[in-house]
C-alpha positions in Angstrom: 83.4 92.9 2.1 86.7 91.0 2.5 88.2 90.6 6.0 90.9 93.1 5.1 88.3 95.6 3.9 86.3 95.1 7.0 89.3 95.6 9.2 90.2 98.8 7.5 86.7 100.2 7.9 86.6 99.2 11.6 90.0 100.9 12.3 88.5 104.2 11.4 85.5 103.9 13.8 86.3 105.5 17.2 83.6 103.4 18.9 85.4 100.1 18.0 88.4 99.2 20.2 91.5 97.8 18.7 91.2 94.8 20.9 87.9 93.9 19.1 89.5 94.3 15.7 92.4 92.0 16.7 89.9 89.5 18.2 87.8 89.6 15.0 90.9 89.0 12.8 91.5 85.7 14.7 87.9 84.7 14.9 86.6 85.4 11.4 84.4 82.2 11.6 82.4 84.0 14.4 81.9 87.0 12.1 80.7 84.8 9.3 78.2 83.0 11.5 76.9 86.4 12.9 76.7 87.8 9.4 74.7 84.7 8.2 72.2 84.9 11.1 71.7 88.7 10.5 71.0 88.0 6.8 68.4 85.4 7.7 66.7 88.0 10.0 66.7 90.5 7.2 65.3 87.9 4.7 62.5 87.2 7.1 61.5 90.9 6.9 62.6 92.2 10.3 63.3 96.0 10.5 65.0 95.8 13.9 66.7 93.0 15.8 69.0 92.4 18.7 72.7 91.6 18.0 72.7 90.1 21.5 70.0 87.7 20.5 72.1 86.6 17.5 75.0 85.9 19.9 72.7 83.8 22.1 71.6 81.8 19.0 75.2 81.2 18.0 76.1 80.4 21.6 73.3 77.9 22.3 72.5 76.4 19.0 75.9 75.9 17.3 79.4 74.9 18.0 80.9 78.3 17.1 83.5 79.3 19.6 85.7 82.3 19.9 88.9 80.4 19.4 89.5 76.7 19.0 92.1 76.8 21.7 89.7 78.2 24.4 86.8 76.3 25.9 84.7 79.5 26.4 81.7 80.2 24.3 80.9 83.6 22.8 80.8 86.5 25.2 77.9 89.0 25.3 80.4 91.9 25.2 81.0 91.2 21.5 77.4 92.1 20.4 77.7 95.9 20.1 80.9 95.6 18.2 79.6 92.9 15.9 76.6 95.0 15.2 78.8 98.0 14.3 80.9 95.7 12.1 77.8 94.6 10.3 76.8 98.2 9.7 80.1 98.9 8.1 79.9 95.8 5.9 76.2 96.4 5.0 75.3 100.1 5.3 72.1 99.5 3.5 70.9 97.4 6.5 72.3 99.8 9.2 68.7 100.2 10.5 68.7 96.5 11.8 70.6 97.1 15.0 69.9 100.0 17.3 73.3 101.3 18.6 74.1 103.1 21.8 77.2 105.2 22.4 80.0 102.9 23.6 81.4 103.8 27.0 
């Protein structure tokens, strides 16, 4: 799924805030890293996994940052939205992340 296709799919999801979609547009490298880690988990045969754990892996074992201009590492609040974005991009793997209703 291209970044534009993903953005269009996310806009229609009422549980994904516009602020996340805008953030994702400017931080596509984070999405690509999250997507790659999730695919590794699937390839290892896991049926369920934690999006938050993937964020921790990216945070602590890589140089991926939200934006090159900011010194802050990835924030935990991104995990539910990245999981939802993954489900939109890969509906055949939507079982991987257990989703709760977003407040």
